[in-house]
C-alpha positions as CSV (number, residue, x, y, z in Angstrom):
1,M,0.0,0.0,0.0
2,S,2.8,2.4,0.9
3,N,4.5,1.8,-2.4
4,S,1.3,2.6,-4.4
5,L,0.9,5.8,-2.4
6,K,4.5,6.8,-3.2
7,E,3.9,6.1,-6.9
8,M,0.7,8.2,-6.8
9,R,2.5,11.1,-5.2
10,T,5.3,10.9,-7.7
11,Q,2.8,10.9,-10.6
12,V,1.0,13.9,-9.0
13,K,4.3,15.8,-8.7
14,D,5.3,15.0,-12.2
15,K,1.9,16.2,-13.5
16,Q,2.2,19.4,-11.5
17,L,5.7,20.0,-12.9
18,R,4.4,19.6,-16.5
19,Q,1.6,22.0,-15.8
20,D,4.0,24.6,-14.4
21,E,6.2,24.2,-17.5
22,K,3.2,24.5,-19.8
23,L,2.0,27.6,-17.9
24,E,5.5,29.1,-18.2
25,S,5.7,28.4,-21.9
26,T,2.2,29.9,-22.4
27,A,3.1,33.0,-20.5
28,L,6.3,33.5,-22.4
29,P,5.6,32.6,-25.9
30,D,7.9,35.0,-27.7
31,V,11.1,34.7,-25.8
32,P,12.2,31.2,-26.8
33,Q,11.7,31.9,-30.5
34,E,13.8,35.1,-30.2
35,G,16.3,33.2,-28.0
36,T,16.6,30.5,-30.7
37,H,17.4,33.2,-33.4
38,V,19.9,34.9,-31.1
39,M,21.6,31.6,-30.3
40,K,22.3,31.2,-34.1
41,L,24.3,34.4,-33.9
42,K,26.7,33.1,-31.2
43,P,29.5,32.3,-33.7
44,V,29.3,35.9,-34.9
45,N,30.4,37.1,-31.5
46,L,33.2,34.6,-31.5
47,V,34.4,35.9,-34.9
48,A,34.2,39.5,-33.6
49,I,36.4,38.6,-30.5
50,V,39.0,36.8,-32.7
51,I,39.2,39.6,-35.3
52,L,39.3,42.4,-32.7
53,S,41.9,40.6,-30.6
54,R,44.3,40.5,-33.6
55,G,44.5,44.3,-33.4
56,K,44.5,44.8,-37.2
57,C,41.4,47.0,-37.4
58,S,43.2,50.4,-37.3
59,L,41.7,51.1,-33.9
60,S,43.7,52.2,-30.8
61,K,44.6,49.6,-28.2
62,C,42.3,51.3,-25.7
63,I,39.3,51.0,-28.0
64,T,40.2,47.4,-28.9
65,R,40.3,46.5,-25.3
66,Y,36.7,47.8,-24.7
67,L,35.3,46.2,-27.9
68,V,36.8,42.8,-27.1
69,A,35.4,43.0,-23.5
70,M,32.0,44.1,-24.8
71,A,31.9,41.2,-27.4
72,T,32.9,38.7,-24.7
73,A,30.2,40.0,-22.3
74,D,27.6,39.8,-25.1
75,L,28.6,36.2,-25.8
76,M,28.2,35.4,-22.1
77,V,24.7,37.0,-22.2
78,I,23.8,34.7,-25.1
79,V,25.2,31.6,-23.4
80,S,23.9,32.2,-19.9
81,D,20.7,34.1,-20.4
82,V,19.4,32.9,-23.8
83,I,20.6,29.3,-23.9
84,L,20.9,28.2,-20.3
85,H,18.0,30.3,-19.0
86,W,15.2,30.9,-21.5
87,I,15.7,28.0,-23.9
88,A,16.7,25.5,-21.2
89,D,13.7,26.4,-19.0
90,L,11.3,25.8,-21.8
91,Y,12.8,22.9,-23.7
92,W,15.4,21.2,-21.5
93,W,13.6,21.2,-18.2
94,N,14.0,17.5,-17.7
95,T,17.8,17.7,-17.9
96,F,20.4,18.4,-15.2
97,L,20.1,22.2,-16.1
98,Y,16.8,22.2,-14.2
99,Y,18.5,21.2,-10.9
100,T,17.7,24.0,-8.6
101,P,21.3,24.9,-7.4
102,L,22.5,24.9,-10.9
103,C,19.5,26.9,-12.0
104,R,20.2,29.5,-9.4
105,F,23.9,29.8,-10.5
106,I,22.7,30.3,-14.1
107,H,20.5,33.2,-13.0
108,F,23.5,34.7,-11.2
109,L,25.6,34.3,-14.4
110,A,22.9,35.8,-16.6
111,R,22.5,38.9,-14.4
112,T,26.3,39.4,-14.1
113,A,26.7,39.1,-17.9
114,I,23.9,41.6,-18.6
115,D,25.2,44.1,-16.1
116,S,28.8,43.8,-17.5
117,S,27.6,44.1,-21.1
118,V,25.6,47.3,-20.3
119,W,28.2,49.0,-18.1
120,L,31.0,48.2,-20.5
121,T,29.0,50.1,-23.1
122,V,28.8,53.0,-20.6
123,A,32.6,52.7,-20.0
124,F,33.3,52.8,-23.7
125,T,31.0,55.8,-24.2
126,F,32.7,57.7,-21.4
127,D,36.2,56.8,-22.8
128,R,35.2,58.2,-26.2
129,F,33.7,61.3,-24.5
130,V,37.0,61.9,-22.7
131,A,39.0,61.4,-25.9
132,I,36.9,63.8,-27.9
133,C,35.9,66.5,-25.3
134,C,38.7,66.4,-22.6
135,Q,42.0,66.8,-24.4
136,K,44.0,67.3,-21.1
137,L,42.6,64.2,-19.5
138,K,42.9,62.1,-22.7
139,T,46.6,61.2,-22.4
140,K,46.1,59.9,-18.9
141,Y,42.7,58.2,-19.1
142,C,42.4,56.9,-22.7
143,T,45.1,54.2,-22.4
144,E,45.2,50.5,-22.7
145,R,46.1,50.1,-19.0
146,T,43.2,52.2,-17.8
147,A,40.8,50.3,-20.1
148,A,42.0,47.0,-18.6
149,V,41.6,48.3,-15.0
150,V,38.1,49.5,-15.8
151,I,37.0,46.2,-17.4
152,V,38.4,44.1,-14.5
153,T,36.9,46.4,-11.9
154,L,33.4,46.4,-13.4
155,S,33.5,42.6,-13.8
156,A,34.5,42.1,-10.1
157,L,31.9,44.7,-8.8
158,F,29.0,43.1,-10.7
159,C,30.0,39.6,-9.5
160,L,29.7,40.9,-6.0
161,K,26.6,42.9,-6.7
162,N,24.7,39.9,-8.0
163,I,25.4,37.5,-5.1
164,P,21.9,38.0,-3.7
165,W,20.2,36.7,-6.8
166,P,20.6,32.9,-6.1
167,F,18.8,33.5,-2.8
168,V,15.7,35.0,-4.6
169,Y,14.8,31.6,-6.1
170,I,13.2,28.5,-4.7
171,P,12.4,25.2,-6.4
172,Y,9.3,24.8,-8.6
173,I,8.9,21.3,-7.1
174,T,10.8,18.7,-5.1
175,A,10.6,15.3,-6.7
176,N,12.2,12.3,-5.0
177,N,14.0,14.8,-2.6
178,I,15.6,16.5,-5.6
179,P,14.7,20.2,-6.0
180,R,13.9,21.1,-9.5
181,G,13.4,24.4,-11.3
182,C,13.6,28.0,-10.1
183,R,10.9,30.5,-9.3
184,A,11.1,33.8,-7.4
185,K,9.8,33.4,-3.8
186,V,6.8,35.5,-2.7
187,Q,8.9,37.5,-0.3
188,F,10.8,39.0,-3.2
189,Y,7.7,41.0,-4.1
190,I,6.5,42.0,-0.6
191,V,9.4,42.2,1.8
192,P,10.9,45.8,1.9
193,T,14.5,44.6,1.8
194,W,13.9,42.5,-1.3
195,R,11.9,45.3,-2.9
196,A,14.7,47.7,-2.2
197,F,17.1,45.3,-3.8
198,S,14.9,45.0,-6.8
199,W,14.6,48.8,-7.2
200,F,18.4,49.1,-6.9
201,E,18.8,46.3,-9.5
202,Q,16.6,48.0,-12.1
203,L,17.9,51.5,-11.4
204,L,21.5,50.3,-11.9
205,T,20.7,48.4,-15.0
206,P,19.3,49.7,-17.3
207,L,17.9,53.0,-16.1
208,L,21.1,54.7,-15.0
209,P,23.2,53.6,-18.0
210,F,20.4,54.7,-20.3
211,C,20.5,58.2,-18.8
212,V,24.3,58.4,-18.7
213,I,24.7,57.4,-22.3
214,L,22.1,59.9,-23.4
215,L,23.9,62.6,-21.4
216,L,27.4,61.8,-22.7
217,N,26.2,61.6,-26.3
218,A,24.4,64.9,-26.0
219,L,27.6,66.5,-24.5
220,T,29.7,64.9,-27.2
221,V,27.5,66.2,-30.0
222,R,27.5,69.7,-28.6
223,F,31.3,69.7,-28.3
224,I,31.7,68.4,-31.9
225,L,29.4,71.1,-33.3
226,V,31.2,73.9,-31.4
227,A,34.6,72.5,-32.4
228,S,33.6,72.1,-36.0
229,R,32.5,75.7,-36.2
230,A,35.7,76.9,-34.6
231,R,37.9,74.9,-36.9
232,R,36.1,76.1,-40.0
233,S,36.4,79.7,-38.9
234,L,40.1,79.3,-38.2
235,R,40.8,77.5,-41.5
236,G,39.0,80.3,-43.3
237,G,38.0,78.8,-46.6
238,S,39.2,81.7,-48.8
239,N,39.5,79.5,-51.8
240,G,35.8,78.7,-51.7
241,K,36.5,74.9,-51.6
242,K,35.7,72.6,-48.8
243,D,39.1,71.4,-47.6
244,K,39.1,68.1,-45.8
245,D,40.2,68.6,-42.2
246,P,42.6,65.7,-41.3
247,E,41.9,66.1,-37.6
248,M,38.1,65.7,-38.1
249,R,38.7,62.9,-40.5
250,N,40.7,61.0,-37.9
251,R,38.0,61.5,-35.4
252,R,35.2,60.4,-37.7
253,R,35.8,56.7,-37.3
254,S,35.7,56.8,-33.6
255,I,32.7,59.1,-33.5
256,V,30.7,57.0,-35.9
257,L,31.5,53.8,-33.9
258,L,30.6,55.5,-30.7
259,F,27.2,56.8,-31.9
260,S,26.3,53.6,-33.6
261,L,26.9,51.5,-30.5
262,S,25.2,54.0,-28.2
263,S,22.2,54.4,-30.5
264,S,21.8,50.7,-30.8
265,F,21.8,50.3,-27.0
266,I,19.3,53.2,-26.5
267,L,16.9,51.9,-29.1
268,L,17.0,48.3,-28.0
269,W,16.7,49.0,-24.3
270,M,14.0,51.7,-24.6
271,T,11.1,49.2,-24.3
272,T,12.6,47.7,-21.2
273,V,13.0,51.2,-19.6
274,V,9.4,52.1,-20.4
275,Y,8.2,48.8,-19.0
276,F,10.2,49.5,-15.8
277,F,8.5,52.8,-15.2
278,F,5.0,51.3,-15.8
279,Y,5.7,48.3,-13.6
280,R,7.2,50.2,-10.6
281,I,5.1,53.4,-10.6
282,T,1.9,51.4,-10.8
283,S,0.8,48.6,-8.6
284,A,1.6,46.0,-11.3
285,F,4.8,44.8,-9.5
286,S,2.9,43.8,-6.3
287,H,0.0,42.2,-8.3
288,R,1.9,40.3,-11.0
289,S,-0.1,38.1,-13.3
290,L,1.1,35.7,-15.9
291,F,-1.7,36.7,-18.2
292,S,-1.5,40.5,-17.8
293,P,-2.0,42.3,-21.2
294,F,1.0,44.4,-20.5
295,Q,3.2,41.3,-20.1
296,N,3.5,41.1,-23.9
297,F,5.1,44.5,-23.9
298,G,7.6,43.3,-21.3
299,H,8.4,40.2,-23.3
300,A,9.0,42.4,-26.4
301,G,11.4,44.4,-24.2
302,T,13.2,41.2,-23.2
303,M,13.5,40.1,-26.9
304,L,15.0,43.5,-27.9
305,Q,17.3,43.4,-24.9
306,L,18.6,40.0,-25.9
307,L,18.9,41.2,-29.5
308,S,21.3,44.0,-28.3
309,S,23.8,41.3,-27.4
310,C,24.4,40.4,-31.1
311,T,24.1,43.7,-32.9
312,N,27.6,45.1,-32.2
313,T,29.3,42.8,-34.7
314,A,27.0,44.1,-37.4
315,I,27.8,47.6,-36.3
316,Y,31.5,46.9,-36.5
317,T,31.0,45.5,-40.0
318,V,29.0,48.5,-41.3
319,T,31.2,51.2,-39.7
320,Q,34.7,49.8,-39.8
321,S,36.3,49.1,-43.2
322,K,39.3,47.3,-41.7
323,F,37.0,45.0,-39.7
324,R,35.2,44.1,-42.9
325,E,38.5,43.3,-44.6
326,E,39.5,41.1,-41.7
327,M,36.2,39.3,-41.7
328,L,36.4,38.7,-45.4
329,N,39.9,37.3,-44.9
330,A,38.6,35.0,-42.2
331,I,35.9,33.8,-44.5
332,K,38.3,33.3,-47.4
333,Y,40.9,31.5,-45.3
334,P,39.5,28.0,-45.4
335,F,39.1,28.2,-49.2
336,T,42.6,29.6,-49.6
337,L,44.0,26.6,-47.7
338,I,42.0,24.2,-49.9
339,H,43.3,26.0,-53.0
340,K,46.9,25.8,-51.8
341,S,46.5,22.1,-50.9
342,V,45.1,21.4,-54.4
343,E,47.9,23.3,-56.0
344,L,50.5,21.5,-53.9
345,C,49.1,18.1,-54.9
346,K,49.2,19.0,-58.6
347,W,52.8,20.2,-58.2
348,Q,53.8,16.9,-56.5
349,D,52.2,14.9,-59.3
């Protein structure tokens, strides 16, 4: 009799787990499809890391450091958040990835990767702001060593900052004394300490970076306009021709890259920022519902946020001619090897 009761309890728990997963997949219909498309772009981030690390893109070592770090952080977002979080939760829930301690660690990695990716974009924007607008500080701050220190410091700080995240989650269900799945505990939404942590989390990423990038870009644009007018007036233009200013031409690559990356971040995170204001200012946060009409807007923000992790490579390709050349060389390399092998075989015959 006891064995039959145990079997019945196990069947009930398994059925409950399947219902929870079905509810989760119903509530989040758009994210896995987007995650699947983003996962296909993971090799693109690897290619960007390899090409930028070679240092043949006519960019300064300081810029290269930041771009490699940003590409690495974006790759970590794709691996930890898209693959191990969204896709694993919906399609691989019966694997070891659904073991609760590992699930908590994946949430920790995902939050750390997202924070690092966002704030490395801020650090790069600030570095370019200093290089363009603060000539006296440029020689001291815009160096390879400073970039390395900033990258390591940000990574360490966000590892420490996200330590509370594993304690937010509890198992979906415990089957055969094995905790499975992750869901936020109720206290996260009602206890003042956890609510304060949640506010701090959302303000730090993405609200504060969003505002800082907007401010730095506005100041950079203002400085460029003022400097351009001053240089044109000093150069005169008595011959009636538009002389190409070598100083402005040298800055153009860096400016285009800066504005492209910053604009991409702002546009793709805007939906998440709007959703944050709605969710926190109204009572929606305390009365969350899986079937709230506004949830679809939040899912769209999540998709765009994840998409931002794989747009930088496209930006490099569009804005940097040397990057395009290196990427074409990387694509041609296997065919070049095959051609050389064929020619060598013919020569030996």
